[in-house]
C-alpha positions as CSV (number, residue, x, y, z in Angstrom):
1,M,-7.7,-40.7,14.1
2,S,-6.9,-37.1,15.0
3,V,-4.3,-36.7,17.7
4,W,-6.3,-33.6,18.8
5,R,-6.3,-32.9,22.5
6,S,-6.1,-29.2,23.4
7,S,-3.1,-29.2,25.7
8,H,-1.3,-32.0,23.8
9,C,-1.7,-30.2,20.4
10,L,-0.6,-26.9,21.9
11,H,2.5,-28.6,23.1
12,M,3.0,-30.2,19.6
13,F,2.5,-26.9,17.8
14,T,5.1,-25.3,20.2
15,M,7.5,-28.1,19.4
16,V,6.9,-27.7,15.6
17,A,7.3,-23.9,15.6
18,D,10.6,-22.4,14.8
19,A,12.5,-20.0,17.1
20,Q,10.3,-17.1,15.8
21,G,7.0,-18.9,16.5
22,I,6.3,-19.8,12.8
23,V,4.5,-23.1,12.2
24,L,4.5,-24.3,8.6
25,R,1.9,-26.8,7.6
26,S,4.5,-29.0,6.1
27,A,6.3,-29.2,9.4
28,A,3.1,-29.9,11.3
29,I,2.1,-32.7,8.9
30,A,5.6,-34.2,9.2
31,A,5.2,-34.2,13.0
32,G,2.0,-36.2,12.8
33,L,-0.6,-33.4,13.0
34,T,-3.4,-33.1,10.5
35,D,-5.2,-30.3,8.6
36,H,-8.1,-30.9,11.1
37,D,-5.7,-30.3,14.0
38,L,-4.6,-27.0,12.3
39,W,-8.2,-26.0,11.9
40,R,-9.0,-26.8,15.6
41,A,-5.9,-25.0,16.8
42,R,-7.0,-21.9,14.9
43,K,-10.5,-22.1,16.2
44,A,-9.1,-22.5,19.8
45,G,-7.0,-19.4,19.3
46,Q,-3.7,-21.3,19.6
47,I,-2.3,-20.4,16.2
48,V,-2.9,-17.5,13.7
49,R,-3.0,-18.1,10.0
50,M,-0.6,-15.8,8.3
51,R,-1.0,-17.1,4.8
52,Q,-1.6,-20.4,3.0
53,G,0.4,-23.1,4.8
54,A,2.0,-20.7,7.3
55,Y,0.9,-20.0,10.9
56,A,2.2,-18.3,14.0
57,L,1.8,-19.1,17.6
58,T,-0.9,-16.8,18.9
59,P,1.0,-15.4,21.9
60,V,3.9,-14.5,19.6
61,W,1.7,-12.9,17.0
62,H,-0.1,-10.7,19.6
63,E,3.2,-9.4,20.9
64,L,4.4,-8.1,17.5
65,D,3.7,-4.6,16.0
66,R,2.7,-4.2,12.4
67,L,6.2,-4.1,10.9
68,Q,7.3,-7.1,13.0
69,R,4.3,-9.1,11.7
70,V,5.3,-8.2,8.2
71,G,8.7,-9.5,8.9
72,L,7.4,-12.7,10.3
73,V,5.2,-13.3,7.2
74,I,8.2,-12.6,5.0
75,D,10.3,-15.1,6.9
76,A,7.5,-17.7,6.6
77,V,7.3,-17.3,2.8
78,R,11.1,-17.6,2.5
79,Q,11.0,-20.9,4.3
80,Q,8.2,-22.1,2.1
81,Y,10.1,-21.2,-1.0
82,A,13.5,-22.3,0.2
83,D,13.9,-24.8,-2.5
84,S,12.6,-22.6,-5.3
85,P,14.7,-20.4,-7.7
86,V,13.5,-17.1,-6.3
87,A,15.0,-14.2,-4.4
88,L,13.2,-11.9,-2.0
89,S,12.9,-8.5,-3.7
90,H,11.5,-5.0,-3.8
91,A,10.0,-3.7,-0.5
92,S,10.2,-7.2,1.1
93,A,14.0,-7.2,0.6
94,C,14.1,-3.6,1.9
95,V,12.4,-4.8,5.1
96,V,14.9,-7.6,5.6
97,H,17.8,-5.1,5.0
98,G,16.3,-3.0,7.8
99,G,15.3,-0.1,5.5
100,P,12.6,2.5,5.8
101,T,9.0,1.4,5.2
102,W,7.1,4.7,5.2
103,D,4.4,4.8,2.5
104,L,5.5,1.4,1.1
105,D,2.9,-1.2,0.2
106,L,3.8,-4.1,2.5
107,S,0.6,-6.1,2.0
108,R,2.3,-8.7,-0.1
109,V,5.6,-10.6,0.0
110,L,7.6,-9.8,-3.2
111,L,9.8,-12.4,-4.9
112,T,11.7,-12.3,-8.2
113,N,12.0,-15.5,-10.1
114,L,15.6,-16.2,-11.0
115,A,14.6,-18.7,-13.7
116,G,12.9,-16.0,-15.7
117,R,9.3,-17.3,-15.3
118,G,6.3,-15.0,-15.8
119,E,4.8,-12.7,-13.2
120,R,1.9,-14.0,-11.0
121,K,0.2,-13.5,-7.7
122,S,-0.8,-16.2,-5.3
123,A,-2.0,-16.1,-1.7
124,G,-0.3,-12.9,-0.6
125,V,2.8,-13.4,-2.7
126,T,3.8,-11.6,-5.9
127,H,6.3,-13.2,-8.2
128,H,8.2,-10.8,-10.4
129,R,10.2,-11.6,-13.5
130,G,13.3,-9.6,-14.0
131,L,16.8,-9.9,-15.4
132,C,19.3,-10.7,-12.6
133,L,23.0,-10.7,-12.8
134,A,25.2,-12.4,-10.2
135,A,25.9,-9.1,-8.5
136,D,22.2,-8.4,-8.1
137,V,21.6,-11.1,-5.5
138,T,23.1,-12.0,-2.2
139,R,22.3,-14.7,0.3
140,D,21.6,-15.0,4.0
141,E,20.6,-17.8,6.3
142,R,17.1,-17.9,4.7
143,G,18.2,-18.0,1.1
144,W,18.5,-15.6,-1.8
145,L,17.5,-11.9,-1.7
146,M,18.2,-8.9,-3.8
147,A,21.5,-7.1,-3.0
148,P,21.2,-3.6,-1.6
149,A,21.6,-1.6,-4.8
150,R,19.1,-3.7,-6.7
151,A,16.7,-3.8,-3.8
152,A,16.9,0.0,-3.4
153,L,16.0,0.7,-7.0
154,D,13.3,-2.0,-7.2
155,T,11.7,-0.6,-4.1
156,A,12.0,3.0,-5.1
157,A,10.6,2.3,-8.6
158,A,7.4,0.9,-7.1
159,A,7.0,3.5,-4.4
160,P,5.5,7.0,-4.4
161,L,8.2,9.7,-5.1
162,E,9.0,10.8,-1.5
163,A,9.1,7.3,-0.3
164,G,11.3,6.2,-3.1
165,I,13.8,9.0,-2.3
166,A,13.7,8.1,1.3
167,V,14.6,4.5,0.4
168,A,17.5,5.5,-1.8
169,D,18.7,8.0,0.8
170,W,18.7,5.3,3.5
171,Y,20.8,2.8,1.4
172,L,23.3,5.5,0.6
173,N,23.5,6.9,4.1
174,R,24.0,3.4,5.6
175,G,26.7,2.6,3.1
176,L,24.9,-0.4,1.8
177,A,25.0,1.0,-1.7
178,T,27.2,3.6,-3.4
179,R,26.1,6.3,-5.8
180,E,28.0,4.6,-8.5
181,E,26.2,1.3,-7.9
182,L,22.8,3.0,-8.0
183,D,23.7,4.8,-11.2
184,E,25.0,1.7,-12.9
185,M,21.9,-0.2,-11.8
186,F,19.7,2.5,-13.2
187,A,21.5,2.4,-16.5
188,R,20.4,-1.2,-16.8
189,M,16.9,-0.6,-15.6
190,R,16.0,2.6,-17.3
191,L,14.0,0.9,-20.1
192,W,12.2,-1.5,-17.7
193,P,8.5,-1.0,-17.1
194,G,7.6,1.1,-14.1
195,T,11.1,2.8,-13.7
196,L,10.3,6.1,-15.4
197,H,10.6,8.2,-12.2
198,L,13.8,6.6,-11.0
199,H,15.7,9.3,-12.8
200,R,14.1,11.9,-10.6
201,I,14.6,9.9,-7.5
202,L,18.3,9.5,-8.1
203,H,18.5,13.3,-8.9
204,L,16.9,14.1,-5.5
205,C,18.6,11.6,-3.2
206,D,21.9,12.5,-1.7
207,G,22.4,10.1,1.3
208,S,22.7,12.8,3.9
209,A,19.4,12.0,5.6
210,E,19.5,9.6,8.5
211,S,15.7,9.1,8.5
212,V,12.6,9.4,6.4
213,G,11.7,12.5,8.3
214,E,15.0,14.1,7.4
215,T,14.5,13.2,3.7
216,R,11.0,14.7,3.7
217,T,12.3,17.8,5.4
218,R,15.0,18.3,2.8
219,L,12.4,17.9,0.1
220,L,10.1,20.4,1.8
221,L,12.9,23.0,2.0
222,R,13.6,22.5,-1.7
223,S,10.0,22.6,-2.9
224,Q,9.3,25.8,-0.9
225,G,12.3,27.6,-2.3
226,L,14.2,27.9,0.9
227,P,18.0,28.2,0.8
228,A,19.9,24.9,0.7
229,A,20.8,23.9,4.3
230,V,24.0,22.3,5.5
231,P,23.1,18.7,6.5
232,Q,24.5,17.0,9.6
233,L,26.4,20.1,10.8
234,R,28.8,19.4,13.6
235,V,28.9,21.8,16.5
236,T,32.0,21.7,18.7
237,H,33.0,23.2,22.0
238,P,36.0,25.7,22.0
239,N,38.1,22.9,23.4
240,G,37.4,20.8,20.3
241,R,34.9,18.4,21.9
242,L,31.9,17.5,19.7
243,V,28.7,18.8,21.4
244,G,26.4,17.4,18.7
245,R,25.2,17.3,15.1
246,V,22.1,19.1,13.9
247,D,20.0,17.7,11.0
248,F,20.1,21.0,9.0
249,A,21.7,24.4,9.5
250,W,21.9,27.7,7.7
251,P,25.1,29.4,9.1
252,E,24.4,32.6,7.1
253,H,21.0,32.8,8.8
254,R,22.2,31.7,12.2
255,T,19.5,29.0,12.3
256,M,19.5,25.3,13.0
257,L,16.7,22.7,12.4
258,E,16.0,19.3,13.8
259,F,13.4,16.8,12.8
260,D,11.9,15.1,15.8
261,G,10.5,11.6,15.2
262,L,10.0,8.6,17.4
263,T,12.6,6.7,15.4
264,K,15.3,9.3,16.4
265,Y,14.4,9.0,20.1
266,H,14.6,5.2,20.0
267,R,17.8,5.2,18.0
268,Y,19.7,7.5,20.4
269,R,18.3,6.1,23.7
270,R,21.0,4.8,26.0
271,P,20.7,1.4,27.7
272,G,18.2,1.6,30.5
273,E,17.2,5.2,29.7
274,S,13.5,6.1,29.6
275,I,11.9,8.3,26.9
276,E,11.5,11.0,29.5
277,E,15.2,10.9,30.4
278,M,16.0,10.9,26.7
279,V,13.9,14.0,26.1
280,I,15.5,15.9,29.0
281,R,19.0,15.0,27.8
282,E,18.0,16.2,24.3
283,K,16.7,19.5,25.8
284,L,20.1,20.0,27.5
285,R,21.9,19.2,24.3
286,E,19.8,21.8,22.5
287,D,20.5,24.4,25.2
288,R,24.3,23.8,24.7
289,L,24.0,24.0,21.0
290,R,22.2,27.4,21.2
291,E,24.6,28.7,23.8
292,L,27.7,27.8,21.7
293,T,26.3,29.1,18.4
294,G,23.9,31.9,19.5
295,W,21.6,30.5,16.7
296,M,17.9,29.9,16.5
297,M,16.7,26.3,16.8
298,I,13.7,25.1,14.9
299,R,12.1,21.7,15.7
300,L,9.8,20.0,13.2
301,V,7.5,17.0,13.7
302,W,5.5,14.9,11.2
303,A,2.5,17.2,11.3
304,D,4.7,20.1,10.1
305,L,5.6,18.1,6.9
306,A,1.9,18.0,6.0
307,S,1.8,21.8,5.9
308,P,4.8,22.8,3.7
309,A,3.8,26.5,3.1
310,T,3.1,27.1,6.8
311,T,6.3,25.4,7.8
312,A,8.4,27.4,5.3
313,D,6.9,30.6,6.6
314,R,7.9,29.6,10.1
315,I,11.5,29.0,9.0
316,R,11.6,32.3,7.2
317,R,10.4,34.1,10.3
318,C,13.2,32.5,12.3
319,F,15.6,33.8,9.7
320,D,14.2,37.3,10.2
321,V,14.4,37.0,14.0
322,A,18.0,35.8,13.8
323,A,18.9,38.7,11.5
324,R,17.3,41.3,13.9
325,D,19.1,39.7,16.9
326,R,22.4,39.8,15.1
327,A,21.9,43.5,14.1
328,W,20.9,44.4,17.6
């Protein structure tokens, strides 16, 4: 006989769920619930099916944004495969490391079989086969996952070029992988299927960018034939106090450039500070930078990256204006 009663089962599912609101079928069955109870709970809107055998409490699911939902599905899959010889890999490992996800395919959870079994796909999960050395994997509270250098190159190899460069940049910038580690990993992977463009990615990444927007800005400057900019230039007050860093600068052209993205504003918001207060503080910072240097300031947003030629012309015009001001 089913134990179904709406309020009782809701309580049961809440008790079965883990701290993140994940309900595994195996845990529900062990608690005395049935597949029919799961079906009724879904129909009543109490739980959401994330994948085969994995559910989330509906209030939890509705509070999450897209990336947070991806993370919840990844965590559910890791719990389901906790006793299997697999490691979370590729873009899924990048998500867990906290890496960039722009233009990455996050529609499936990606695992690499540590026992060397063949590749297959099942219910939103892709199982890869790949040679793994001891240094290629690491472990956290959920189990095995690819170590940063391996995750960076696996992710970059499967991504579009700019996204792959942004991933490699991020791992380098955060100090999770060194250039030497990436080069050594590539030396092992260079003959693997799907890794042909890794050589170009490693040639174009340098770890100076702190965000995807900064990586894409650097690539835009390069593709449009603009002079190489100094990344992360520090501007100091005459008394030696640091006033701020700018994403890019051309001292010879008396011009600075900042990429403005929502990630930056959230990253540098102070506790209790609103977005409006953050913007005002950033405006005052820009004023101080211009006063101290006497340079032009250019600000780019995502839309500017979609029009490289127009954006490059804008930067060149700023160079010209700065040169005239200096001559004057």
